[in-house]
N, C-alpha and C positions, 0 to 999 in steps of 0.2 A: 490530702491534696497538696501539691507543691505550688508555690506562689512566687511570681515575679512582681516585685513592688517597684514602681517608678516614682521616686520622691525628690524633694527639694529641701535638703537638710544640711546643717553644718555638722560634719563628723566630730564627735566628742574629742578625739585626739588632736584635732587641728582647730578647735573652736576659738581659742584665744589668739592664735596667729591670724585667722580670718578676721576676727573682730578688730585687730590692730590695723588692718588694711582697709576696713570699711570707712568711708567718709560721711555717709549719710544714714547711719543706723542699720539695724539688722531686722530680719523678719522673725522675731523671737516667738511670736504666737504660733505661726505656722510650723516653725521648727519644733516647738514643744509638742504640738498636736501630733505630728508625724512620728516623733520619737516614741511617744506613748503608744501609738498604733503598732509600730515596729516591735517594741518590747512585748506587747501583748500577743502579737502574731507569733513571735519566737517561742512563747510559752504555751500557745494554744495546742491542745491535743489533735485538733483538726488539721493543722498545718504541718506537713512533713519538712521538706526543704524550703527555705526562704532565701531568695536572692534579691538584693536591693540595688537597683540601678539609680544612681544619684547625680544631680547637677547642683552645684553650689548656688544658692539663692543670693547672689550678689549683683550689684549694679554694674554698669558698663565702665570701662576704662576711658578716660582718666578721671572723669567728674565724680563718680560714685565709688570706685574701687581702685586701689593703687597698682594692681597687676594687669598687664596687657594680655598675658596668657594664663589660663587656668589649667594646670596639669592634671592628668588622670591620677587618682589616688585610690588605693585599695586598703580598706580597713575591715578585716574579717570578711563577712559576707556582703559588705557594702562597697560598691565600686563607683566612685565619682568620675564621670567621663570628663575628658579634657576638651578645651575649646579656646578659640581666640575671643577675648573678652571685648568684642565690638558688636554694635548692632548688625543684624542680618547674619554675619559670620557666626555669632554665638548660637543663634537659633538653628541655622542650617547644620552646623557641626554637631550640635546636641541631638538633633533629629537623626542624623546619620549614625552616630555612635550608639544611641539608644536602640535603634533598629538592629544594628550589628550584635549588640549584647543580647537582645531579645531572641534573635534568630539562633544564636549559639546556644542559648538556654533551651529553646524549643527542641533543637536537634539532639540534645543530650539524652532525652528520655521521652517516651510516648505519654508519660504522666505529667509532663511539664506543659500544661495547657491553660493555667489560670493566671490572669494578669490583673493587677490593681494599680491604678494611677492616682496620684494626688493632684487635684485641681485640673481645670480645663487648660492645661499648659500645652499650647499648640505643638511644639516639637515632639512632645511625648505622644500626644494624640495621633499625630500623623504617622509616627513610627509604629504605634500599636495597630492602627488601621491597615497600614501597609503589610505588617506581619500577618494580620488576619486574612488578607488576600492570598498570601502564600500558604497559610495554614487555616483553612476554614473552620476547623473544630476548636480554634483558640477562643477562649471565653474572656471577654474584656469587661472589667469593672472600673468604676471611677468614683472617687470621693469628690464631691462638689461643695467646697467651702463658700464659694460665692460665684456669681455669674458676671463675667468680665465684659459687660455691655453697658448700656444706659441703666440696666437693672442692678448694676453693682456700684460700689463706692468709687467716686471719682479719683483718678490717679493724679490729677492736677496738671496733666500734660496739655499743651496747646498746639494749634497749627498743624503742621505736617506730622509731628509725632503723635498727636491725638488721632488724626486720620488713620495712620498706620496701626495704631493700637486698636481702634474700633474695627478696622478691617480684619485683623487677626482674631479679635474676639468673635466676630460673626462666623469666621471659619471654624473656630473651636466649638461654638454652639452647634453648628451644622453637623460636625463629626460625631456628636452624641448619638445620632441615628444608628451608628455602627456598634454601639456598646450594649452589653447584655445586662449589666448590673449597675445600679446607681446607689451611692451612699450620700444622702442629701442632708444639709444642715437645717432646712426647714421644709415643711410639707408643701408650702406654696411653690417651691421650685418645680414640682411635677407639672404645674400648669404652663410653664414657659419653655421647658426643654423639649426638643423633638425626640422624645423617647418612643421606641417601638412598642407596640401593643403587648408583646411578650416579654418586655424587659422587666427585671425584678428590681424592687426598690426597698430601701430601709431609710429611716430618718434618724440621724445621730447628731443632735444639735451641738454636741461638744464632748470633750473627753477630759476626765480628771485622773490623776494618778491613783492607783489602787491603794497606795498608802502615802501619807504626806506628813512628815515631821515639821512642826513649826520651829522657826529659828529661835534661839535663846534670847532673852531680853538684853543681855550684854551685847550681842551682835546687832540687835535693832538699834540700841543706843549709839553704838559705834558708827553706824551708817548715818544717823541723824547728826551726829557731831561732825562727821566728814563733810557734810554739805552745809554746816552752820545753821541747822534748823533747831530752834529752841524746843524743849520737850515739856516745859512747865505749863503750856497752854493747850487747849483742845486743838486737834489737827484734822483737816480735811485733805484727803490725798487722791490725786488722779495720776495713774501711770499708764502710758499708752501712746498711740499715734497722735500727732498734732496736725489735724486737718480741719478745715472750716466746717465740714459736714458733721463732725463728731462733737461739736458744741462746747469745746473747752473754753472758748472766749466768753460764753455765757456764764460759766462758773467764775471766771476772773471778775467779770462785771458785777456778779452777785455779791462779791466781797467789798464792793463800795458801800454796801449797807452798813451803817455805823454800828448796828447791833452785833456785827461779826468782827469788830475791831480787836477783840481779845482772842480770836480764833486764827490759827495759822492755816494757810493754803499751800500745799506742796504739789508741784506738777513736775513729772518726770517723763521724758520721751523725746522723740525726734519726729520731724515731718515738715511739710511745707509751711506750717505756721510757727516754726521754732523761733525765728527771730522776733516775730510779733509777740509771742508769748513771753519771751525773755524780756522784751522791752516793757510789756504790760506788768509783769511781776516786779520789775525794777522800780516802777512808779508807786508800788504799794508796799508799805513797810512790813506787812504780815504775809506777803506772798513770796514763795521761794521756787525758783526753777533750777533743776539739777542738770538739765540737758539729757542726752541719751545715756542710759545706764544699763548695766548688766541685769539679767533677770533676777539673780539672787539679791541684789541690792533693791530692786523694785519690790520684791516680796518683803524685805525688811522694812521698807517704807510703809507698805500696806499694814504690816503687823503693828506699827507704831501709831497708826491712825485712830482717831475717834470715829470717823465716818469715811467711807470710800464712796466715790461718785463716778458714774459713767453717764455723761451728759448727752449721749447720742439721742437725738430727737426722733420721734416717729413721723418723720417727713421724708419725702423722696421715695421713689420706687424701691430702692435697694433695701429698705428696712424689712420688707416682707421676705426677702431672699437671702438673708444672712442672720446668723445668730451671734449676739455680742459675746465672744469668747472672754472678753475682759470681765464681763459680769460674772461668769462662772469662776474665773480665777479669783475675783474678789471674794466670792462666797466661801472659797476654801480657807480664807483667813479667819473666818468666824467673826468678822466685823460687820456692823450694819452697812447695807449697800443701798444707795440712792440711785435711781435710774428712771428712765421713761419706760412705759409699757409699749414695747415694740411689737409689731405684727409677727415677727419671727420668734417671739418668746412664748413657749407653750404655757397653758394655764397652770400646770403643776408647779411652776416657779412662783406664782403670784403670792403665796403666803410667806415666802421667804425674802421678798424684796420690798423696798419702800418706793412707791412710784411717784414721780413728779408729773403733773398735768400741764404745766406751763413754765417757761423759764423764769417768770416772776415768782414762782414758788420755790426756787432753789434755796434762797436765803431762809425763808420761813421753815422749810423742811429741815434744813441743817439745824436751826435753832430748836425745833421741836424734838429732834433726836438727842441733841446735847442736853436738853432738860428732862428727858425721859428717865424712868426708873432704871438705874444701871443694871440691876439684876435681870429685869425683863428684857432689856436690850441685849445683854450678854447671852441669855437663853435663846433669844431669837437668832442671834448670829451663830451660835453653836448648832442649832437645828438646821440652819441653812448649810453649814459646813458638812454635817453628816448626811444631809439629803444628797448632796453632790457626791460625796465619797462613797456612799452606799449604792446609789442608783446610776451614776454617770461615770463610774470608774472605768479604766481602760479595758480591763478584762470583760466587763459586762457589755460595753459598747462595741468592742471588736467582735465579741460573740454574736452580737446582733448583725454586724456587717457580714460575717461569714455564713450566717443562716441564709442569706439570699443566694449565695453560691451553692449551698447544700440543697436548697429547694429546687434549683434547676436540675441537679443531678437526679434527685428523687423523681422528678417528673419524667426524665428520660428513661428511668428504669420502669 
């Protein structure tokens, strides 16, 4: 099968240029997820030709990104479409260009009939549905990392922008009725998306690299020195988005416990709570805020940690309709991971994670792990790492995605 993939990634060749122009952080988790998918698709014996239609996942000019116009960029089989980087114009131009690229691809060969989208991104969905109207035998598939309505994580927008966001979200969800294949991050998503009775579905809660080399200790120490973080004390690390719903303030408050006075807290990331987090860390002598950092440095911080924490609580509708990719990333480090048992986490993860039941248990849980047998703790972390590498690697998860495409063809035969 030939495949047309519609993604939202930062091309590797231009990554650092794009990063220098971003004012409010980058979507590194989504970028990493898609790149792993694309790499596995390129290696898959099932996929013949792969074409990637891409849109840069950057914020609007001038508040979030420095450029008014995003030019079209071609990197091998990846074409990033150009657009004016302003609200409304960006979405309309991306829809138009994505539709044109898709129609050109369809017309090249009668075997070009399989499409895969990343996320319920409205411009892509509208372009794909419009193309299906012209080519009824087109097969549309979509990866659903989250649901952009009140079932998803809040964006923090208010007023008119929130109204427009919710209106677009409702349109995106409604367009799911035109899709043939769904790759969901949690099983619960099936209950709220308007999927046709004959739609095929797979659940892929996350993707890990097929191989992952851990950074050397010298590089880990260099990163800690860069941000002025002492390494002679135990260290609890959080790397990720800073939003109220994600519970990072609970972790900071937990460090008011005098029993954690000898433990360092390191927080890295950007988001709506960045200023609040920076101020809160500034008031605590053992708390360090690095700001938004590159993925490689985040991994170095994780590798230097005694404990990693993901404080997203199991409250709010969105917890059932999203999988915490941060938790999977943490598990790859081989370090003990503290988190809440979210509805979106399958049972097979339970033996590899340390669950918090209430925010008041954060400090006691940290202390419990710091006083645990080091060998047992290390073995637990190693088992979690290999569970992810062996069972959730890109090749295995992408093969699961492609099986839904294959099953439809077998039924037709």
